[in-house]
N, C-alpha and C positions, 0 to 999 in steps of 0.2 A: 265533708259529710260527717254528720253526727252518728254516734253509736246508738243504734235502735234500742238496745237494752237499757241504755241509760235514759233514754226518753220515755220508755215504759215505766221505769222506776220512778222518774220525776212526776209523771202523771199519776201514778198510784199514790205517791207520797202526797201530792196536792190534794187529791181526792180524800185520802185517809185523814189528813190534818183537819179537814172541815168537820169531821166527826167529833172533835174535841174542843173544849173550851181552851182559852190561852192558859188558864191555870194548870189544866192537865197536861198541855204540851210542855209547859215549864217543868212540871213534875217528871215527866218523861225524860226531859233533857237532863235534869239533875241525876236521875237514875242512870242514864247513859253515860254522863261524865264520870260518875263514880265507878262504873263498871270499866269504862275505857281507861281510867286512871289505874285500875288494878291490872289492866291489860299491858300497861307500859307502852301505849301507842300515841302519846301526845294527844290524848282525847280524840283521836280520829276513828277508832273502831274498838269493838269488844272482841276478844279472842275467844275461840272455842273453849279453852279450859276454864276461862272466867265465866262464860255463859253456862257451862255445865255445872260449875260450882254453885252459882247463884240460883239456878233452877232446880238443882239437886237431880239432874238427870245424867245417867252414865250409860255407857254402852251404846248399842245400836239405836236405842229410842232417843238419846241425847243427840247422836250424830244426825238422825233423820229429822229431828226438830230444828237443829241448827241449820241444816241444809235448806229446810223449807223457809225459815225466816230470812235467811240470806239470799233468797231468790235463786237458789241452785247455782250460784256463782263459782263455788269451789275455791274461793280465795281466803277462806278462814277469817274473814272480816265481817262482823255484824256492824252496820252503820246505823246512824240515828234514824235515817230514812227507813231502813229495814225494820227498826224497832216500832216506829209509828205505824207502819203498813201492817205488821204483824198484830200490834195491839188492836187496831181498828178491825182487822178482819177476824181474828180470834177472839178478841175481848167481847165483841158484840154477840158472839154465838153462845156465850154462857161461861165455861170455865176451862181449866186445864184438862179436865177429864174428856171434854168434847174434842180438844186438840189431840189427846192421846188416842182417843178412839179413831179420829180420822187418820192419824199417822199409822195406826195398826191395821186399818181396813183400806187405806188408800184413797178413801173417799172424804171429800169436804163436807162438814157438817155445818149447817147454818140454823 
């Protein structure tokens, strides 16, 4: 039997990937590899401290944002799939300001 959460992430990743050109996906992959390298994770994931530093978010806002983009897994690992899903979902809604507002209100803004 498969992990239903894994299947859900795979479906969301496939769907989110379709929103980008191959060039944009390549750019996201380059960003991910750079951040994962700083995380010393063999390019497998981005750690919370590196995420926090890159986005300039600290405290509870940074924690909540990281929790959202990692699909509430609580494993402290942001994967490439998480990055693509988050970029598609939040990137199409406008700006980081919309994301911050949604985090503070608990409601998604589209």
